[in-house]
DSSP file (Angstrom, degrees, kcal/mol; ACC not computed):
  #  RESIDUE AA STRUCTURE BP1 BP2  ACC     N-H-->O    O-->H-N    N-H-->O    O-->H-N    TCO  KAPPA ALPHA  PHI   PSI    X-CA   Y-CA   Z-CA
    1    1 A M     >        0   0    0      0, 0.0     4,-2.0     0, 0.0     5,-0.1   0.000 360.0 360.0 360.0 -40.1    0.0    0.0    0.0
    2    2 A L  H  >  +     0   0    0      1,-0.2     4,-2.5     2,-0.2     5,-0.2   0.882 360.0  54.5 -63.2 -37.9    2.9    2.3    0.8
    3    3 A V  H  > S+     0   0    0      1,-0.2     4,-2.4     2,-0.2    -1,-0.2   0.914 107.7  49.2 -62.8 -43.6    4.4    1.6   -2.6
    4    4 A L  H  > S+     0   0    0      2,-0.2     4,-2.5     1,-0.2    -1,-0.2   0.892 110.5  51.2 -62.6 -39.7    1.2    2.6   -4.3
    5    5 A F  H  X S+     0   0    0     -4,-2.0     4,-2.4     2,-0.2    -2,-0.2   0.924 110.7  48.1 -63.4 -44.5    1.0    5.8   -2.3
    6    6 A L  H  X>S+     0   0    0     -4,-2.5     4,-2.6     2,-0.2     5,-0.6   0.886 110.7  51.4 -64.3 -39.0    4.6    6.7   -3.2
    7    7 A I  I  X>S+     0   0    0     -4,-2.4     5,-1.6     1,-0.2     4,-1.2   0.940 112.6  45.7 -61.6 -46.2    3.9    6.0   -6.9
    8    8 A A  I  <5S+     0   0    0     -4,-2.5    -2,-0.2     1,-0.2    -1,-0.2   0.874 116.5  46.2 -64.1 -36.8    0.9    8.3   -6.7
    9    9 A L  I  <5S+     0   0    0     -4,-2.4    -2,-0.2    -5,-0.2    -1,-0.2   0.848 130.1  16.9 -75.8 -35.6    2.9   10.9   -4.9
   10   10 A I  I  X5S+     0   0    0     -4,-2.6     4,-1.4    -5,-0.2    -3,-0.2   0.862 125.2  43.3-106.4 -50.5    6.0   10.9   -7.0
   11   11 A V  I  X<S+     0   0    0     -4,-1.2     4,-2.8    -5,-0.6     5,-0.2   0.907 107.6  55.9 -72.7 -43.8    5.4    9.2  -10.4
   12   12 A L  H  ><S+     0   0    0     -5,-1.6     4,-2.6     1,-0.2    -1,-0.2   0.919 108.9  46.2 -61.3 -45.5    2.1   10.7  -11.4
   13   13 A P  H  > S+     0   0    0      0, 0.0     4,-2.3     0, 0.0    -1,-0.2   0.911 113.7  50.3 -62.1 -38.5    3.1   14.4  -11.1
   14   14 A L  H  < S+     0   0    0     -4,-1.4     4,-0.3     2,-0.2    -2,-0.2   0.905 112.0  47.5 -63.7 -40.1    6.3   13.6  -13.0
   15   15 A W  H >< S+     0   0    0     -4,-2.8     3,-1.0     1,-0.2    -1,-0.2   0.917 111.9  50.3 -65.5 -42.8    4.3   11.8  -15.7
   16   16 A Y  H 3< S+     0   0    0     -4,-2.6    -2,-0.2     1,-0.2    -1,-0.2   0.900 114.7  43.1 -63.0 -40.8    1.8   14.7  -15.9
   17   17 A W  T >< S+     0   0    0     -4,-2.3     3,-1.5    -5,-0.2    -1,-0.2   0.307  83.2 128.1 -91.6   9.0    4.6   17.4  -16.2
   18   18 A R  T <  S+     0   0    0     -3,-1.0    -3,-0.1    -4,-0.3   115,-0.0  -0.332  72.0  27.2 -60.3 146.7    6.7   15.4  -18.7
   19   19 A G  T 3  S+     0   0    0    113,-0.1    -1,-0.3     1,-0.1     3,-0.2   0.582  98.4  94.4  77.6   7.9    7.5   17.4  -21.8
   20   20 A R    <   +     0   0    0     -3,-1.5   113,-0.2     1,-0.1    -2,-0.1  -0.265  42.0 120.8-122.8  45.7    7.3   20.7  -19.8
   21   21 A S        +     0   0    0      4,-0.1   112,-0.2     3,-0.0    -1,-0.1   0.433  32.9 123.0 -92.7  -0.2   11.0   21.1  -19.0
   22   22 A H    >   -     0   0    0    110,-2.6     3,-1.7    -3,-0.2     4,-0.3  -0.367  68.8-126.1 -65.6 140.7   11.6   24.4  -20.6
   23   23 A R  T 3  S+     0   0    0      1,-0.3     3,-0.3     2,-0.1    -1,-0.1   0.724 110.0  47.1 -61.3 -21.2   13.0   27.0  -18.2
   24   24 A L  T >  S+     0   0    0      1,-0.2     3,-1.9     2,-0.1    -1,-0.3   0.444  80.5  98.5 -98.7  -0.8   10.1   29.4  -19.2
   25   25 A A  T <  S+     0   0    0     -3,-1.7    53,-2.6     1,-0.3    54,-0.3   0.803  87.0  46.7 -58.7 -29.6    7.2   27.0  -19.0
   26   26 A G  T 3  S+     0   0    0     -4,-0.3    -1,-0.3    -3,-0.3     2,-0.2   0.394  92.0 104.9 -93.4   3.3    6.4   28.3  -15.5
   27   27 A E    <   -     0   0    0     -3,-1.9    52,-0.8     1,-0.1    51,-0.2  -0.537  46.5-170.1 -86.7 149.9    6.5   32.0  -16.4
   28   28 A T  S    S+     0   0    0      1,-0.3     2,-0.4    -2,-0.2    -1,-0.1   0.640  79.3  33.3-105.9 -23.6    3.5   34.3  -16.9
   29   29 A R        +     0   0    0      2,-0.0     2,-0.4    28,-0.0    -1,-0.3  -0.998  63.5 175.4-136.5 133.2    5.4   37.3  -18.3
   30   30 A V        -     0   0    0     26,-2.8     2,-1.6    -2,-0.4    28,-0.3  -1.000  34.2-128.7-137.3 133.7    8.6   37.3  -20.5
   31   31 A D     >  +     0   0    0     -2,-0.4     4,-1.8     1,-0.2     5,-0.2  -0.648  33.8 177.0 -80.4  88.5   10.3   40.2  -22.1
   32   32 A L  H  > S+     0   0    0     -2,-1.6     4,-2.1    26,-0.2    -1,-0.2   0.843  72.2  57.5 -67.6 -35.2   10.4   38.7  -25.6
   33   33 A C  H  > S+     0   0    0     25,-0.4     4,-1.5     1,-0.2    -1,-0.2   0.944 108.9  45.7 -60.6 -47.2   12.0   41.7  -27.3
   34   34 A R  H  4 S+     0   0    0      1,-0.2     4,-0.3     2,-0.2    -1,-0.2   0.884 115.0  47.7 -63.7 -38.9   15.0   41.5  -25.0
   35   35 A R  H  < S+     0   0    0     -4,-1.8    -1,-0.2     1,-0.2     3,-0.2   0.820 122.0  32.5 -73.2 -30.9   15.4   37.8  -25.3
   36   36 A L  H >< S+     0   0    0     -4,-2.1     3,-2.0    -5,-0.2    -2,-0.2   0.444  85.5  98.7-109.9  -0.4   15.1   37.7  -29.2
   37   37 A D  T 3< S+     0   0    0     -4,-1.5    -1,-0.1     1,-0.3     8,-0.1   0.756  80.5  60.0 -59.8 -23.8   16.7   41.0  -30.3
   38   38 A S  T 3  S+     0   0    0     -4,-0.3    -1,-0.3    -3,-0.2     5,-0.1   0.390  76.0 125.4 -87.5   5.4   20.0   39.2  -31.0
   39   39 A L  S X  S-     0   0    0     -3,-2.0     3,-1.8     1,-0.1     4,-0.3  -0.324  74.6 -93.0 -63.5 146.3   18.5   36.9  -33.6
   40   40 A P  T 3  S+     0   0    0      0, 0.0    -1,-0.1     0, 0.0    -2,-0.0  -0.340 110.7  21.5 -61.0 136.9   20.1   37.0  -37.0
   41   41 A G  T 3  S+     0   0    0     -3,-0.1    -2,-0.1    -2,-0.0    -3,-0.1   0.339 102.9  86.8  90.3  -7.7   18.5   39.4  -39.4
   42   42 A L    X   +     0   0    0     -3,-1.8     3,-1.9    -5,-0.1    20,-0.1   0.495  54.8 120.2-102.4  -4.5   16.9   41.6  -36.7
   43   43 A A  T 3  S+     0   0    0     -4,-0.3     3,-0.1     1,-0.3    -5,-0.1  -0.357  79.7  17.9 -61.1 135.5   19.9   43.9  -36.1
   44   44 A G  T 3  S+     0   0    0      1,-0.3    -1,-0.3    -2,-0.1     2,-0.2   0.329  97.7 119.6  85.7  -7.6   19.0   47.5  -36.8
   45   45 A L    <   -     0   0    0     -3,-1.9     2,-0.4    -8,-0.1    -1,-0.3  -0.615  68.4-113.8 -88.7 151.2   15.2   46.9  -36.6
   46   46 A Q  E     -A   62   0A   0     16,-2.5    16,-2.6    -2,-0.2     2,-0.4  -0.674  33.6-162.1 -81.3 135.0   13.0   48.7  -34.1
   47   47 A S  E     +A   61   0A   0     -2,-0.4    14,-0.2    14,-0.2    12,-0.0  -0.947  17.3 159.3-122.0 143.4   11.5   46.3  -31.5
   48   48 A A  E     -A   60   0A   0     12,-1.6    12,-2.3    -2,-0.4     2,-0.0  -0.969  39.4-109.2-157.2 141.9    8.5   46.9  -29.3
   49   49 A P        -     0   0    0      0, 0.0     2,-0.3     0, 0.0    10,-0.2  -0.355  36.1-166.4 -65.5 153.8    6.0   44.7  -27.4
   50   50 A F        -     0   0    0     -2,-0.0     2,-0.5     2,-0.0    -2,-0.0  -0.972  30.7 -95.7-139.2 156.8    2.5   44.6  -28.7
   51   51 A A        +     0   0    0     -2,-0.3     3,-0.1     1,-0.1     8,-0.0  -0.597  46.6 163.5 -73.8 120.5   -0.8   43.4  -27.3
   52   52 A A        -     0   0    0      1,-0.5     2,-0.2    -2,-0.5    -1,-0.1  -0.135  50.8-100.3-132.1  39.1   -1.4   39.9  -28.6
   53   53 A G  S    S-     0   0    0      1,-0.1     2,-1.7     2,-0.1    -1,-0.5  -0.480  85.5  -8.7  80.9-150.8   -4.1   38.5  -26.4
   54   54 A D  S    S+     0   0    0     -2,-0.2     2,-0.3    -3,-0.1    -1,-0.1  -0.560  92.9 132.3 -88.8  75.3   -3.3   36.2  -23.5
   55   55 A V        -     0   0    0     -2,-1.7    20,-0.2    20,-0.1     3,-0.1  -0.831  63.2-126.5-122.7 161.4    0.3   35.5  -24.1
   56   56 A A  S    S-     0   0    0     18,-2.6   -26,-2.8    -2,-0.3     2,-0.3   0.762  90.3  -9.6 -77.6 -25.6    3.4   35.5  -21.8
   57   57 A G  E     - B   0  74A   0     17,-1.1    17,-3.0   -28,-0.2     2,-0.3  -0.978  59.0-171.4-167.3 156.4    5.3   37.9  -24.1
   58   58 A S  E     - B   0  73A   0     -2,-0.3   -25,-0.4   -28,-0.3     2,-0.3  -0.988   2.8-177.8-150.8 155.6    5.2   39.5  -27.5
   59   59 A C  E     - B   0  72A   0     13,-2.4    13,-2.9    -2,-0.3     2,-0.4  -0.977  10.5-158.2-155.8 144.7    7.4   41.6  -29.7
   60   60 A R  E     -AB  48  71A   0    -12,-2.3   -12,-1.6    -2,-0.3     2,-0.5  -0.993   7.8-159.4-126.0 127.2    7.2   43.3  -33.1
   61   61 A W  E     +AB  47  70A   0      9,-3.1     8,-3.0    -2,-0.4     9,-1.8  -0.909  18.8 176.4-105.6 131.0   10.3   44.2  -35.2
   62   62 A S  E     -AB  46  68A   0    -16,-2.6   -16,-2.5    -2,-0.5     6,-0.2  -0.947  37.6-144.2-136.5 156.6    9.8   46.8  -37.9
   63   63 A A  S    S-     0   0    0      4,-2.6     5,-0.1    -2,-0.3   -18,-0.0   0.015  82.9 -44.6-102.8  23.8   11.9   48.7  -40.4
   64   64 A G  S >  S-     0   0    0      3,-0.2     3,-1.9   -18,-0.1    -1,-0.3  -0.777  99.5 -21.0 136.3 179.5    9.9   51.9  -39.9
   65   65 A P  T 3  S-     0   0    0      0, 0.0    -2,-0.0     0, 0.0     0, 0.0  -0.329 131.0  -2.0 -59.6 133.0    6.3   53.0  -39.7
   66   66 A Q  T 3  S+     0   0    0      1,-0.1     2,-0.2    -2,-0.0    -4,-0.0   0.703 104.5 110.7  60.0  23.0    3.9   50.4  -41.2
   67   67 A R    <   -     0   0    0     -3,-1.9    -4,-2.6    75,-0.0     2,-0.2  -0.527  46.2-180.0-124.8  65.1    6.9   48.2  -42.2
   68   68 A V  E     +B   62   0A   0     -6,-0.2    -6,-0.3    -2,-0.2     3,-0.1  -0.462  11.7 176.3 -69.0 131.4    6.6   45.1  -40.0
   69   69 A V  E     +     0   0A   0     -8,-3.0    73,-0.6     1,-0.4    74,-0.6   0.786  65.9   0.3-100.6 -42.0    9.3   42.5  -40.5
   70   70 A L  E     -B   61   0A   0     -9,-1.8    -9,-3.1    70,-0.2     2,-0.4  -0.992  51.7-164.7-153.7 139.5    8.5   40.0  -37.8
   71   71 A E  E     -BC  60 139A   0     68,-2.6    68,-2.5    -2,-0.3     2,-0.4  -0.991  14.7-173.9-122.8 136.5    6.0   39.5  -35.0
   72   72 A A  E     -BC  59 138A   0    -13,-2.9   -13,-2.4    -2,-0.4     2,-0.4  -0.989   6.2-176.0-131.9 140.4    6.5   37.0  -32.2
   73   73 A S  E     -BC  58 137A   0     64,-2.1    64,-3.1    -2,-0.4     2,-0.5  -0.992  12.8-148.5-133.6 142.9    4.3   35.8  -29.4
   74   74 A L  E     -BC  57 136A   0    -17,-3.0   -18,-2.6    -2,-0.4   -17,-1.1  -0.946   8.1-169.2-117.7 129.3    5.2   33.4  -26.6
   75   75 A I  E     - C   0 135A   0     60,-3.1    60,-2.7    -2,-0.5     2,-0.3  -0.958   9.5-168.7-113.1 132.0    2.7   31.0  -24.9
   76   76 A T  E  >  - C   0 134A   0     -2,-0.4     4,-1.4    58,-0.2    58,-0.2  -0.826  32.7-117.1-116.9 160.1    3.8   29.2  -21.7
   77   77 A T  T  4>S+     0   0    0     56,-1.6     5,-2.3    -2,-0.3     6,-0.4   0.936 117.8  40.1 -59.4 -47.2    2.2   26.3  -19.8
   78   78 A R  T >45S+     0   0    0    -53,-2.6     3,-1.8     1,-0.2    -1,-0.2   0.909 112.7  54.9 -69.8 -41.2    1.6   28.5  -16.7
   79   79 A G  T 345S+     0   0    0    -52,-0.8    -1,-0.2   -54,-0.3    -2,-0.2   0.726 104.4  55.9 -64.7 -20.9    0.7   31.6  -18.7
   80   80 A S  T ><5S-     0   0    0     -4,-1.4     3,-0.9    -3,-0.3    -1,-0.3   0.114 127.8 -96.5 -98.1  21.8   -2.0   29.5  -20.4
   81   81 A G  T < 5S-     0   0    0     -3,-1.8    -3,-0.2     1,-0.2    -2,-0.2   0.774  77.2 -57.1  73.5  25.9   -3.6   28.5  -17.2
   82   82 A G  T 3 <S+     0   0    0     -5,-2.3    -1,-0.2     1,-0.3    -4,-0.2   0.508  93.3 152.2  83.2   4.0   -1.8   25.2  -17.0
   83   83 A H    <   -     0   0    0     -3,-0.9     2,-0.4    -6,-0.4    -1,-0.3  -0.422  56.3-100.6 -68.5 144.6   -3.2   24.1  -20.4
   84   84 A D     >  -     0   0    0      1,-0.2     4,-1.7    -2,-0.1     3,-0.5  -0.514  23.3-151.8 -68.7 118.5   -1.0   21.6  -22.3
   85   85 A V  H  > S+     0   0    0     -2,-0.4     4,-2.3     1,-0.2    -1,-0.2   0.834  95.7  61.2 -61.9 -32.9    0.9   23.5  -24.9
   86   86 A G  H  > S+     0   0    0      1,-0.2     4,-2.0     2,-0.2    -1,-0.2   0.884 103.8  48.5 -61.3 -39.0    1.1   20.3  -27.0
   87   87 A R  H  > S+     0   0    0     -3,-0.5     4,-2.4     2,-0.2    -1,-0.2   0.877 109.1  53.0 -68.9 -36.4   -2.7   20.2  -27.2
   88   88 A Q  H  X S+     0   0    0     -4,-1.7     4,-2.7     2,-0.2    -2,-0.2   0.898 106.7  53.7 -63.3 -38.8   -2.7   23.9  -28.2
   89   89 A F  H  X S+     0   0    0     -4,-2.3     4,-2.3     2,-0.2    -2,-0.2   0.938 109.8  46.9 -58.3 -48.0   -0.2   22.9  -31.0
   90   90 A D  H  X S+     0   0    0     -4,-2.0     4,-2.0     1,-0.2    -2,-0.2   0.887 111.9  50.9 -62.1 -39.5   -2.7   20.3  -32.2
   91   91 A A  H  X S+     0   0    0     -4,-2.4     4,-2.4     2,-0.2    -1,-0.2   0.901 108.8  51.1 -65.8 -41.0   -5.6   22.7  -32.0
   92   92 A W  H  X S+     0   0    0     -4,-2.7     4,-2.8     2,-0.2     5,-0.2   0.927 108.2  52.8 -60.7 -44.7   -3.6   25.3  -34.0
   93   93 A R  H  X S+     0   0    0     -4,-2.3     4,-2.1     1,-0.2    -2,-0.2   0.929 111.9  44.6 -57.5 -46.7   -2.9   22.7  -36.7
   94   94 A E  H  X S+     0   0    0     -4,-2.0     4,-2.3     1,-0.2    -1,-0.2   0.874 112.6  52.1 -66.7 -37.0   -6.6   21.8  -37.0
   95   95 A E  H  X S+     0   0    0     -4,-2.4     4,-2.7     2,-0.2     5,-0.2   0.897 108.8  50.2 -65.9 -40.5   -7.6   25.5  -37.1
   96   96 A I  H  X>S+     0   0    0     -4,-2.8     4,-2.8     2,-0.2     5,-0.8   0.928 110.8  49.2 -63.3 -45.2   -5.1   26.2  -39.9
   97   97 A K  H  X5S+     0   0    0     -4,-2.1     4,-1.3    -5,-0.2    -2,-0.2   0.921 115.4  44.0 -58.7 -44.4   -6.4   23.3  -41.9
   98   98 A A  H  <5S+     0   0    0     -4,-2.3    -2,-0.2     1,-0.2    -1,-0.2   0.872 119.4  41.8 -70.1 -37.2  -10.0   24.5  -41.4
   99   99 A S  H  <5S+     0   0    0     -4,-2.7    -2,-0.2    -5,-0.2    -3,-0.2   0.908 131.8  16.3 -78.9 -43.0   -9.2   28.2  -42.0
  100  100 A Y  H ><5S-     0   0    0     -4,-2.8     3,-1.0    -5,-0.2    -3,-0.2   0.640  83.5-165.7-110.9 -18.3   -6.9   28.1  -45.0
  101  101 A G  G ><< -     0   0    0     -4,-1.3     3,-1.5    -5,-0.8     5,-0.3  -0.245  64.5 -23.5  63.5-152.7   -7.2   24.6  -46.5
  102  102 A P  G >  S+     0   0    0      0, 0.0     3,-1.2     0, 0.0    -1,-0.2   0.682 127.3  74.1 -69.3 -16.8   -4.7   23.3  -49.0
  103  103 A T  G <  S+     0   0    0     -3,-1.0    -2,-0.2     1,-0.2    17,-0.0   0.690  83.6  69.4 -69.6 -15.7   -3.6   26.9  -50.0
  104  104 A A  G <  S-     0   0    0     -3,-1.5    16,-2.6    -4,-0.2    -1,-0.2   0.670  92.8-141.1 -75.8 -16.3   -1.8   27.2  -46.6
  105  105 A N    <   -     0   0    0     -3,-1.2     2,-0.2    -4,-0.2    -2,-0.1   0.941  28.4-160.7  53.0  49.9    0.9   24.7  -47.7
  106  106 A L        +     0   0    0     -5,-0.3     2,-0.3    13,-0.1    13,-0.2  -0.418  15.7 177.3 -69.5 130.4    0.8   23.4  -44.1
  107  107 A R  E     -D  118   0A   0     11,-2.5    11,-2.6    -2,-0.2     2,-0.4  -0.985  16.1-157.1-132.1 144.6    3.9   21.4  -42.9
  108  108 A Q  E     -D  117   0A   0     -2,-0.3     2,-0.4     9,-0.2     9,-0.2  -0.990  11.3-174.1-121.9 132.3    4.7   19.8  -39.6
  109  109 A I  E     +D  116   0A   0      7,-2.6     7,-2.9    -2,-0.4     2,-0.1  -0.976  45.8  13.7-124.7 136.5    8.3   19.1  -38.6
  110  110 A G  E    S-D  115   0A   0     -2,-0.4     5,-0.2     5,-0.2     2,-0.2  -0.295  78.1 -76.1  98.3 179.3    9.5   17.3  -35.5
  111  111 A D  E >   -D  114   0A   0      3,-1.0     3,-2.3     1,-0.2    -2,-0.1  -0.603  65.9 -50.6-114.8 174.0    8.0   15.1  -32.8
  112  112 A E  T 3  S+     0   0    0      1,-0.3    -1,-0.2    -2,-0.2   -93,-0.0  -0.106 124.2  13.5 -49.0 138.0    5.8   15.8  -29.7
  113  113 A N  T 3  S+     0   0    0     -3,-0.1    19,-3.1    18,-0.0    -1,-0.3   0.186 130.6  51.9  77.4 -12.1    7.2   18.5  -27.4
  114  114 A L  E <  S+DE 111 131A   0     -3,-2.3    -3,-1.0    17,-0.2     2,-0.3  -0.541  82.0 118.2-149.5  76.7    9.7   19.7  -30.0
  115  115 A R  E     -DE 110 130A   0     15,-0.9    15,-3.1    -5,-0.2     2,-0.4  -0.924  43.9-144.0-143.7 163.8    7.9   20.4  -33.3
  116  116 A T  E     -DE 109 129A   0     -7,-2.9    -7,-2.6    -2,-0.3     2,-0.4  -0.995   3.4-152.2-135.8 134.7    7.1   23.2  -35.7
  117  117 A L  E     -DE 108 128A   0     11,-2.4    11,-1.9    -2,-0.4     2,-0.4  -0.887  16.3-169.4-100.2 138.7    4.1   24.1  -37.9
  118  118 A S  E     +DE 107 127A   0    -11,-2.6   -11,-2.5    -2,-0.4     2,-0.3  -0.998  18.7 143.7-130.0 130.2    4.8   26.0  -41.0
  119  119 A W  E     - E   0 126A   0      7,-2.1     7,-2.9    -2,-0.4     2,-0.5  -0.985  42.1-117.2-158.4 166.9    2.2   27.7  -43.2
  120  120 A R  E     - E   0 125A   0    -16,-2.6     5,-0.2    -2,-0.3   -14,-0.1  -0.945  26.7-174.2-111.7 129.1    1.2   30.6  -45.4
  121  121 A S  E >   - E   0 124A   0      3,-2.8     3,-1.8    -2,-0.5   -25,-0.0  -0.706  44.8 -98.8-110.0 168.6   -1.6   32.9  -44.4
  122  122 A P  T 3  S+     0   0    0      0, 0.0     3,-0.1     0, 0.0    -1,-0.0   0.787 124.3  52.6 -58.1 -24.7   -2.9   35.8  -46.6
  123  123 A G  T 3  S-     0   0    0      1,-0.2     2,-0.3     0, 0.0    -3,-0.0   0.444 123.6 -78.3 -92.3   0.4   -0.8   38.1  -44.5
  124  124 A G  E <  S-E  121   0A   0     -3,-1.8    -3,-2.8    18,-0.1     2,-0.3  -0.982  70.8 -24.6 144.2-156.0    2.5   36.3  -44.9
  125  125 A N  E     -EF 120 140A   0     15,-2.7    15,-2.6    -2,-0.3     2,-0.3  -0.769  54.2-166.3-100.4 143.8    4.5   33.3  -43.6
  126  126 A D  E     -EF 119 139A   0     -7,-2.9    -7,-2.1    -2,-0.3     2,-0.3  -0.949  11.8-173.4-133.2 149.3    3.8   31.8  -40.2
  127  127 A R  E     -EF 118 138A   0     11,-2.6    11,-3.0    -2,-0.3     2,-0.4  -0.992   7.7-164.4-136.8 144.3    5.5   29.3  -37.8
  128  128 A F  E     -EF 117 137A   0    -11,-1.9   -11,-2.4    -2,-0.3     2,-0.6  -0.957  16.5-166.5-129.2 111.9    4.3   27.8  -34.5
  129  129 A V  E     -EF 116 136A   0      7,-3.2     7,-2.8    -2,-0.4     2,-0.4  -0.881   6.3-162.1-110.6 117.4    7.1   26.3  -32.6
  130  130 A E  E     +EF 115 135A   0    -15,-3.1   -15,-0.9    -2,-0.6     5,-0.2  -0.830  12.6 173.8 -96.9 135.1    6.5   24.0  -29.6
  131  131 A D  E     -E  114   0A   0      3,-2.7     3,-0.5    -2,-0.4   -17,-0.2  -0.651  61.5 -60.9-145.7  84.9    9.4   23.4  -27.2
  132  132 A H  S    S-     0   0    0    -19,-3.1  -110,-2.6     1,-0.2  -107,-0.2   0.852 123.6 -12.2  48.1  54.6    8.8   21.4  -24.0
  133  133 A G  S    S+     0   0    0      1,-0.4   -56,-1.6  -113,-0.2     2,-0.3   0.369 123.8  74.4 109.4  -3.2    6.2   23.6  -22.3
  134  134 A I  E     -C   76   0A   0     -3,-0.5    -3,-2.7   -58,-0.2    -1,-0.4  -0.922  57.3-155.7-130.6 161.9    6.3   26.7  -24.4
  135  135 A A  E     -CF  75 130A   0    -60,-2.7   -60,-3.1    -2,-0.3     2,-0.5  -0.991   5.1-158.7-138.4 132.0    5.1   27.7  -27.8
  136  136 A L  E     -CF  74 129A   0     -7,-2.8    -7,-3.2    -2,-0.4     2,-0.5  -0.945   5.2-157.9-112.6 123.4    6.5   30.5  -30.0
  137  137 A S  E     -CF  73 128A   0    -64,-3.1   -64,-2.1    -2,-0.5     2,-0.4  -0.891  10.0-171.8-101.7 127.1    4.4   32.0  -32.7
  138  138 A L  E     +CF  72 127A   0    -11,-3.0   -11,-2.6    -2,-0.5     2,-0.4  -0.972   5.6 177.3-119.9 132.9    6.3   33.8  -35.5
  139  139 A H  E     +CF  71 126A   0    -68,-2.5   -68,-2.6    -2,-0.4   -13,-0.2  -0.999   0.9 176.6-135.5 133.1    4.5   35.8  -38.3
  140  140 A S  E     - F   0 125A   0    -15,-2.6   -15,-2.7    -2,-0.4   -70,-0.2  -0.972  21.3-170.4-139.3 124.8    6.2   37.8  -41.1
  141  141 A P  S    S+     0   0    0      0, 0.0   -72,-0.1     0, 0.0   -71,-0.1   0.621  95.5  29.8 -80.3 -12.4    4.6   39.6  -43.9
  142  142 A S  S    S+     0   0    0    -73,-0.6     2,-0.2   -17,-0.1   -73,-0.1   0.680  95.0  89.1-122.7 -24.1    8.0   40.2  -45.6
  143  143 A L        -     0   0    0    -74,-0.6   -18,-0.3   -18,-0.1    -3,-0.1  -0.561  68.1-133.6 -79.0 141.6   10.4   37.3  -44.8
  144  144 A D     >  -     0   0    0     -2,-0.2     4,-2.5     1,-0.1     5,-0.2  -0.273  33.2 -90.8 -83.4 178.4   10.4   34.3  -47.1
  145  145 A D  H  > S+     0   0    0      1,-0.2     4,-2.8     2,-0.2     5,-0.2   0.896 125.1  49.3 -57.8 -44.7   10.3   30.6  -45.9
  146  146 A V  H  > S+     0   0    0      1,-0.2     4,-1.8     2,-0.2    -1,-0.2   0.924 113.0  46.5 -64.2 -45.0   14.0   30.2  -45.8
  147  147 A Q  H  4 S+     0   0    0      2,-0.2     4,-0.5     1,-0.2    -1,-0.2   0.908 115.4  45.8 -64.5 -42.2   14.6   33.4  -43.8
  148  148 A L  H >X S+     0   0    0     -4,-2.5     3,-1.2     1,-0.2     4,-0.5   0.909 111.9  51.0 -69.2 -41.8   11.8   32.6  -41.3
  149  149 A D  H >X S+     0   0    0     -4,-2.8     3,-1.1     1,-0.3     4,-0.6   0.849 102.2  62.3 -62.4 -33.3   13.0   29.0  -40.9
  150  150 A A  H 3< S+     0   0    0     -4,-1.8    -1,-0.3     1,-0.2    -2,-0.2   0.679  99.9  55.6 -67.0 -16.5   16.5   30.3  -40.2
  151  151 A L  H <> S+     0   0    0     -3,-1.2     4,-2.1    -4,-0.5    -1,-0.2   0.661  89.0  78.0 -86.7 -17.6   15.2   32.1  -37.1
  152  152 A I  H <X S+     0   0    0     -3,-1.1     4,-2.5    -4,-0.5     5,-0.2   0.951  95.2  40.6 -64.2 -55.2   13.6   29.0  -35.5
  153  153 A D  H  X S+     0   0    0     -4,-0.6     4,-2.5     1,-0.2    -1,-0.2   0.924 116.8  48.8 -64.3 -44.6   16.7   27.3  -34.0
  154  154 A P  H  > S+     0   0    0      0, 0.0     4,-2.5     0, 0.0    -1,-0.2   0.876 111.7  51.3 -61.5 -34.0   18.4   30.6  -32.8
  155  155 A A  H  X S+     0   0    0     -4,-2.1     4,-2.3     2,-0.2    -2,-0.2   0.924 109.1  49.9 -67.2 -43.3   15.1   31.6  -31.2
  156  156 A R  H  X S+     0   0    0     -4,-2.5     4,-1.5     1,-0.2    -1,-0.2   0.935 113.0  47.1 -57.6 -46.1   14.8   28.3  -29.4
  157  157 A E  H  X S+     0   0    0     -4,-2.5     4,-1.5     1,-0.2    -2,-0.2   0.912 111.1  50.9 -63.3 -43.2   18.4   28.7  -28.1
  158  158 A A  H  < S+     0   0    0     -4,-2.5    -1,-0.2     1,-0.2    -2,-0.2   0.872 110.6  49.0 -63.8 -36.9   17.8   32.3  -27.1
  159  159 A L  H  < S+     0   0    0     -4,-2.3    -1,-0.2     1,-0.2    -2,-0.2   0.766 111.1  49.9 -75.5 -24.3   14.7   31.3  -25.1
  160  160 A R  H  < S+     0   0    0     -4,-1.5    -1,-0.2    -5,-0.2    -2,-0.2   0.735  92.9  96.0 -81.8 -23.2   16.5   28.5  -23.4
  161  161 A R  S  < S-     0   0    0     -4,-1.5     5,-0.0    -5,-0.2    -3,-0.0  -0.395  84.2-115.3 -70.0 142.1   19.4   30.8  -22.4
  162  162 A D    >   -     0   0    0      1,-0.1     3,-2.0    -2,-0.1    -1,-0.1  -0.669  18.8-141.8 -74.5 124.9   19.4   32.3  -18.9
  163  163 A P  T 3  S+     0   0    0      0, 0.0    -1,-0.1     0, 0.0    -2,-0.1   0.744 101.7  52.9 -64.2 -21.3   19.0   36.1  -19.4
  164  164 A Q  T 3  S-     0   0    0     -3,-0.0    -2,-0.0     0, 0.0    -3,-0.0   0.396 118.1-112.0 -91.5   2.2   21.4   36.7  -16.5
  165  165 A G    <         0   0    0     -3,-2.0    -4,-0.0     1,-0.1     0, 0.0   0.645 360.0 360.0  78.8  14.9   24.0   34.4  -18.0
  166  166 A R              0   0    0     -5,-0.0    -1,-0.1     0, 0.0    -5,-0.0   0.434 360.0 360.0 -92.2 360.0   23.7   31.8  -15.3
């Protein structure tokens, strides 16, 4: 009986929180501009947070008035009220299929907890990146697929890095 209690006390929470190991998964607010300003191709652009609904952080990089280059929004497990980011990823995929159909050129790369959705919307190119308890949404009206894809791995690395250098 004691063994069952220990399993319930230790194993079940670990199983529930599997795949949520990202250092930002428990955050409700993140300064996304500060964390991602060093991404390749964003040097010299103006960055500013923008209201993007119920997200942990957002940032918009522009080359002047009305010249948006990139918009990014961050969703965390805690910031989303404890909802599973993986399920949100699946919901986004189904929503994209329903909204844009085959014209979106929807692609999924990677496996559960570390995967990326890639699609085209009428307003530009989009990516939705899941990384162990967080999801990063990238939208660009001006970057092509290659340029936007080149930002994904550096963005993942920047979000995993401790901002204090620890």
